[in-house]
C-alpha positions as CSV (number, residue, x, y, z in Angstrom):
1,M,25.2,77.7,1.9
2,G,23.6,76.8,-1.4
3,L,22.0,73.6,-2.6
4,S,23.4,70.7,-4.3
5,K,23.1,70.7,-8.1
6,G,20.5,68.0,-8.0
7,K,18.3,69.6,-5.4
8,F,18.5,73.0,-7.1
9,E,17.4,71.5,-10.5
10,R,14.6,69.5,-9.0
11,I,13.1,72.4,-7.0
12,Q,13.3,74.6,-10.1
13,A,11.5,71.8,-12.0
14,C,8.6,72.4,-9.6
15,A,8.6,76.2,-10.2
16,D,7.9,78.5,-13.1
17,D,10.4,80.4,-15.1
18,Q,10.3,83.2,-12.5
19,G,11.1,80.8,-9.7
20,V,7.6,80.9,-8.2
21,I,6.1,77.6,-7.1
22,A,2.5,77.6,-8.5
23,A,1.7,74.0,-7.7
24,A,-1.6,72.2,-7.5
25,A,-2.3,69.5,-4.8
26,M,-4.1,66.3,-5.5
27,D,-2.7,64.0,-2.9
28,Q,-5.9,63.8,-0.8
29,R,-6.8,60.2,-0.1
30,G,-9.1,59.4,2.8
31,S,-10.6,62.9,2.9
32,L,-11.3,62.9,-0.8
33,R,-13.0,59.4,-0.6
34,K,-15.2,60.7,2.3
35,A,-16.2,63.9,0.5
36,I,-17.2,62.1,-2.7
37,A,-19.1,59.5,-0.7
38,K,-21.0,62.1,1.3
39,A,-21.9,64.0,-1.9
40,R,-23.1,60.8,-3.6
41,G,-24.5,59.0,-0.6
42,A,-22.7,55.8,-1.6
43,E,-19.3,54.2,-1.4
44,V,-16.4,55.3,-3.6
45,S,-14.0,52.8,-5.2
46,D,-10.3,53.0,-5.6
47,A,-10.8,53.3,-9.4
48,E,-13.0,56.3,-8.9
49,L,-10.4,58.1,-6.8
50,T,-7.9,57.6,-9.6
51,E,-10.5,58.7,-12.2
52,F,-11.1,62.0,-10.2
53,K,-7.4,62.6,-9.8
54,T,-6.7,61.9,-13.4
55,A,-9.3,64.5,-14.5
56,V,-7.7,67.1,-12.2
57,V,-4.2,66.4,-13.4
58,K,-5.1,66.3,-17.1
59,I,-7.1,69.6,-17.0
60,L,-5.3,71.8,-14.4
61,T,-1.6,70.9,-14.8
62,P,-1.2,73.1,-18.0
63,Y,-1.7,76.0,-15.6
64,A,0.4,74.7,-12.7
65,S,4.2,74.6,-12.2
66,A,3.9,71.3,-10.4
67,I,1.4,68.7,-9.1
68,L,1.5,67.1,-5.7
69,I,0.0,63.6,-5.8
70,D,0.0,60.3,-4.0
71,T,1.4,57.0,-5.2
72,E,-1.6,54.9,-3.9
73,Y,-4.2,56.2,-6.3
74,G,-2.5,59.0,-8.2
75,L,0.4,57.5,-10.2
76,P,-1.7,56.6,-13.3
77,A,-2.9,60.2,-13.4
78,L,0.7,61.4,-14.0
79,K,0.6,59.9,-17.6
80,H,-1.8,62.8,-18.3
81,K,0.1,65.7,-16.8
82,A,1.4,68.6,-18.8
83,P,4.9,67.9,-20.0
84,R,6.7,70.7,-18.1
85,T,4.9,70.2,-14.8
86,G,7.0,69.1,-11.9
87,V,6.0,66.2,-9.6
88,L,5.9,66.1,-5.9
89,L,5.0,62.8,-4.3
90,A,3.6,62.2,-0.9
91,Y,5.7,59.9,1.4
92,E,3.5,59.7,4.4
93,K,0.5,57.6,5.2
94,S,-2.9,59.4,5.0
95,G,-4.3,60.4,8.3
96,Y,-2.8,59.4,11.7
97,D,-3.2,56.7,14.4
98,T,-6.1,57.8,16.6
99,T,-5.4,55.1,19.2
100,V,-2.4,56.9,20.6
101,P,-2.0,60.6,21.6
102,G,0.0,63.0,19.5
103,R,-1.1,62.4,15.9
104,L,2.1,60.6,15.2
105,P,3.3,60.3,11.5
106,D,4.1,57.2,9.6
107,L,5.5,56.5,6.1
108,L,4.0,54.4,3.4
109,P,5.7,51.0,3.9
110,D,6.2,50.3,0.3
111,L,7.9,53.6,-0.5
112,S,11.4,55.1,0.0
113,V,12.9,58.3,-1.4
114,R,14.7,56.2,-4.1
115,R,11.3,54.7,-5.1
116,I,9.7,58.2,-5.2
117,Q,12.6,59.2,-7.5
118,E,12.2,56.2,-9.7
119,A,8.4,56.9,-10.0
120,G,9.1,60.3,-11.5
121,G,9.1,62.4,-8.4
122,D,11.0,65.7,-8.5
123,A,10.5,66.2,-4.7
124,V,9.3,64.5,-1.5
125,K,6.4,65.8,0.5
126,I,5.7,65.0,4.2
127,L,2.6,66.2,6.1
128,L,3.2,66.5,9.8
129,Y,0.7,67.4,12.5
130,Y,2.7,69.5,14.9
131,N,1.9,71.3,18.1
132,P,5.1,73.1,19.3
133,E,3.7,73.2,22.8
134,D,3.0,69.4,23.0
135,D,4.5,66.9,25.3
136,P,8.3,67.0,24.7
137,K,8.4,63.2,24.3
138,I,5.8,63.4,21.5
139,N,7.7,66.1,19.7
140,A,11.1,64.3,20.1
141,I,9.5,61.4,18.1
142,K,8.4,63.9,15.4
143,H,11.7,65.6,15.3
144,A,13.6,62.4,14.9
145,F,11.2,61.3,12.2
146,I,11.8,64.5,10.2
147,E,15.5,64.1,10.6
148,R,15.5,60.6,9.2
149,V,13.4,61.7,6.1
150,G,15.7,64.8,5.6
151,A,18.8,62.6,5.7
152,E,17.3,60.1,3.2
153,C,16.4,63.0,0.9
154,A,19.9,64.5,1.2
155,A,21.6,61.2,0.2
156,L,19.7,61.2,-3.1
157,E,19.7,64.9,-3.7
158,M,15.9,65.0,-3.5
159,P,14.2,68.2,-2.3
160,F,12.2,67.8,0.9
161,F,9.0,69.8,1.1
162,L,7.6,69.7,4.7
163,E,4.0,70.6,5.5
164,P,3.5,71.2,9.2
165,I,-0.2,71.5,10.3
166,A,-0.8,73.1,13.6
167,Y,-3.2,71.4,16.0
168,N,-4.1,71.1,19.6
169,D,-6.5,68.4,20.6
170,Q,-7.4,70.2,23.8
171,L,-8.3,73.4,22.0
172,G,-10.4,71.9,19.3
173,E,-10.7,73.5,15.8
174,G,-12.5,76.8,16.7
175,L,-11.8,80.1,18.2
176,E,-9.2,79.0,20.7
177,L,-7.0,77.2,18.1
178,A,-7.4,80.3,15.9
179,K,-5.9,82.5,18.7
180,A,-3.0,80.1,19.1
181,K,-2.3,79.6,15.4
182,P,-0.1,82.7,14.8
183,R,2.2,81.5,17.6
184,Y,2.2,77.9,16.5
185,V,3.0,78.8,12.8
186,A,5.9,81.0,13.8
187,M,7.3,78.4,16.2
188,Y,7.1,75.5,13.7
189,M,8.6,77.6,10.8
190,E,11.5,78.5,13.1
191,E,12.0,74.9,14.2
192,F,11.9,73.2,10.9
193,S,14.2,75.8,9.3
194,K,17.0,74.2,11.3
195,D,19.6,72.6,9.1
196,R,19.4,69.4,11.1
197,Y,16.1,68.5,9.5
198,G,17.2,68.9,5.9
199,V,14.0,70.6,4.9
200,D,14.3,72.5,1.6
201,V,10.9,74.2,1.2
202,L,8.3,74.7,4.0
203,K,4.7,74.4,2.9
204,V,2.9,76.3,5.6
205,E,-0.4,77.5,6.8
206,L,-1.3,81.2,6.7
207,P,-0.7,82.3,10.3
208,F,-4.3,83.3,10.9
209,N,-7.7,81.8,10.4
210,I,-9.5,84.2,8.1
211,A,-12.9,83.1,9.4
212,Y,-12.0,84.8,12.7
213,T,-10.2,87.8,11.2
214,S,-12.4,90.9,11.3
215,G,-12.3,93.3,8.4
216,T,-11.9,90.5,5.8
217,L,-14.3,89.0,3.3
218,G,-13.8,85.6,5.0
219,F,-14.8,86.8,8.5
220,K,-17.6,84.7,10.0
221,G,-18.5,87.0,12.9
222,E,-16.4,85.7,15.8
223,E,-13.2,87.7,16.2
224,A,-9.8,86.4,17.2
225,Y,-7.9,89.2,15.7
226,T,-8.2,92.2,13.3
227,R,-7.0,92.4,9.7
228,A,-4.2,94.7,10.8
229,Q,-3.1,92.1,13.4
230,A,-3.2,89.4,10.8
231,L,-0.9,91.4,8.5
232,Q,1.6,91.6,11.4
233,F,1.4,87.8,12.0
234,L,2.3,87.4,8.4
235,K,5.4,89.5,8.9
236,D,6.3,87.9,12.2
237,T,6.1,84.3,10.8
238,A,8.1,85.2,7.7
239,S,10.9,86.6,9.8
240,A,10.9,83.2,11.6
241,A,11.6,81.2,8.4
242,G,15.1,80.3,7.5
243,K,13.9,78.4,4.4
244,P,11.9,79.2,1.3
245,F,8.2,78.8,2.1
246,I,4.9,78.5,0.2
247,Y,1.4,78.6,1.5
248,L,-1.3,75.9,1.5
249,S,-5.0,76.6,1.0
250,A,-6.2,74.4,4.0
251,G,-9.5,73.7,2.3
252,V,-10.9,77.3,2.2
253,S,-12.7,78.5,-0.9
254,D,-10.6,79.9,-3.8
255,A,-11.9,83.4,-3.2
256,V,-10.9,83.3,0.5
257,F,-7.5,81.9,-0.3
258,R,-6.9,84.6,-2.9
259,E,-7.9,87.2,-0.3
260,S,-5.3,85.7,2.2
261,L,-2.6,85.8,-0.4
262,E,-3.3,89.4,-1.3
263,M,-2.8,90.1,2.4
264,A,0.6,88.4,2.3
265,A,1.5,90.5,-0.6
266,E,0.4,93.6,1.2
267,A,2.5,92.7,4.2
268,G,5.5,92.3,1.9
269,V,6.0,88.7,2.9
270,P,8.6,86.9,0.6
271,F,6.5,83.8,0.1
272,S,7.5,81.8,-2.9
273,G,4.1,80.5,-4.1
274,V,1.5,78.0,-3.2
275,L,0.6,74.4,-3.1
276,C,-3.1,74.7,-3.5
277,G,-5.5,71.8,-3.6
278,R,-9.1,72.0,-2.5
279,A,-9.5,75.7,-3.0
280,T,-9.2,75.0,-6.8
281,W,-11.2,71.9,-7.3
282,Q,-13.3,71.0,-4.3
283,D,-16.5,72.4,-5.8
284,G,-16.1,69.8,-8.5
285,I,-16.7,67.0,-6.0
286,P,-20.5,67.1,-5.9
287,V,-20.4,67.5,-9.7
288,Y,-18.5,64.2,-10.1
289,A,-20.5,62.5,-7.3
290,K,-23.9,63.3,-8.9
291,Q,-23.2,63.7,-12.6
292,G,-20.0,61.7,-13.4
293,L,-16.7,62.0,-15.0
294,A,-17.7,64.0,-18.2
295,A,-19.5,66.7,-16.0
296,L,-16.4,67.0,-13.7
297,E,-14.2,67.5,-16.7
298,D,-16.5,70.2,-18.1
299,W,-16.5,71.9,-14.6
300,L,-12.7,71.7,-14.3
301,A,-12.2,73.0,-17.9
302,D,-14.4,76.1,-16.9
303,Q,-14.4,76.9,-13.3
304,G,-11.4,74.9,-12.2
305,V,-9.2,76.6,-14.8
306,K,-10.6,80.1,-13.9
307,N,-9.8,79.4,-10.2
308,I,-6.2,78.5,-10.9
309,Q,-5.7,81.4,-13.4
310,M,-7.0,83.9,-10.8
311,L,-4.7,82.4,-8.3
312,N,-1.8,82.6,-10.6
313,E,-2.6,86.3,-11.2
314,V,-2.2,86.9,-7.4
315,L,1.1,85.0,-7.4
316,A,2.4,87.2,-10.3
317,R,1.8,90.3,-8.2
318,G,3.0,89.0,-4.8
319,A,5.1,85.9,-4.8
320,K,9.0,86.0,-4.8
321,P,11.3,83.5,-6.4
322,W,12.1,80.5,-4.1
323,W,15.8,81.3,-4.3
324,T,15.2,84.7,-2.7
325,H,16.0,83.1,0.6
326,Y,19.5,82.4,-0.6
327,G,20.0,86.0,-1.7
328,S,20.3,85.2,-5.4
329,L,19.9,82.6,-8.1
330,E,23.7,82.1,-8.1
331,A,23.9,81.7,-4.3
332,A,21.1,79.1,-4.4
333,R,23.0,77.0,-6.9
334,G,25.7,76.7,-4.3
């Protein structure tokens, strides 16, 4: 079954002419504030967050098919985006409630899908921390949450981009989580491809942690799997997906992210692009923190643009149109 006319047109507004989603992410809020403050050794104001976001949007969107941004600090930046760049807006609150187990999600209280649409959004993005092997009661809450967002998006023909992030608070963030990651990514891609959730595009993690993948440039010395196994994980998770999917950079360096995408292309995975944030612009944080806006803009115009152009070259070689999932452009149109 294809998409409604409104959803089709809005997803394509976030893609390039070939149907590849080459999107930049600038919706970081709490993490961005902390990173700038750490580099500066001083507090960061709301106005400075907006200033940083505006510089990224102004200088990088001419090279991106879409920009993902937040409504809290990022809306003023959209006035400076390239004219043909699509807009994805984050609907969820930044972070999660640490006083209860399960990393439960919540929506920004002053937003709705209608308001996202009115603010110029072409699509809605939700980040969801998800452990498919968690307490069923916790996951029932998360499933119902996504069902509600999906229904709200469907009512207004707004595309729904879901970003599940695998976690396990008992395993931590190291080797043991790396070993579980291929399984977790496959399970959540299969789960949220179900029609009941109304998800249109999955924004997913690569199903391996390259720092624990021997035989790669990103390998840090402790092995969870080999490069050959990682290629198989890419194939396995792709076969679990029933929706178009794009990859997120998860904060790795631009070189490591490109290496991971080259592996996806080598594996013949039909990924439809990226939503890439920190890999492109994170090295500009200390520049801004210590030298100010003009220095950040100079860095973005040089290295930031080079990063995104090199990423786009990888996408040109490996990514498939988002409508490939539907079989053809005509089938996607419904």
